[in-house]
N, C-alpha and C positions, 0 to 999 in steps of 0.2 A: 918353454917358450912357444912351442907349437900350439899348445892348449890355449895359451893367452891369445894368440893370434886368431885361432878358430873361434873362441868365444867373443872376441872383439868384433867379428864380422857382423854380429847381430846389431851393432850400432852404425852400420854403414848406411848413409842416407840415400845411396843410389837406388833406383827403382822403388822409390817411396818406402824405404825401409822394408823391403820384401823379406829380408832375412830376420826381421825383428822377432825375438823370442824371449819371453819373460823368464823362462827357466834358465836360459843361457846367461842372461844379464845377472840374475840372482846368483848363479854359480860363479860368475866372474867376480862379483862383489865378495862372495864368501871365500874365494881362493886367493884373490890378488889384492884386495882392498880391506884387509882385516882391521887395520887401525883407523880407517876412514869412516866407518859406519858403526853406530851402536846397534845393539840387537833391536831396539825399538825402531830405529831408522830403517833397518833391513825389512822389518814387517811393513812399515809404511811404504817403502820403495816397491815392494811386491804389489801392494794394492794400487799404487799409482801407475805402475806399469800395466797392470791388468785393465785399469780404467782407460789408459791411453790406447791400449790394444782394442778394446771394445769400441771406444769412440772413433778411432780411425777406421775401423771396419764399417761403421755406420756412414761415415763420410764417403767412403769408397762406394758403398751400395747406393748412396744418393746420387753420386756423380755418374755411376753406371746407368742408373734408372732414368736419368734425365735425358 
């Protein structure tokens, strides 16, 4: 239960998802949502999360630079 709670903090929207972590989300899916995602969906999820992480960092850079 503690592990679930720790991994779930990566989805906390406070501080603009400061704790966002692709690996933690993928581990959360692998350990606690076994029946909810197919292997193919897990692969797509990882790429989507990485894309989100990359895009959000670009937005933050833009906001900081302006």
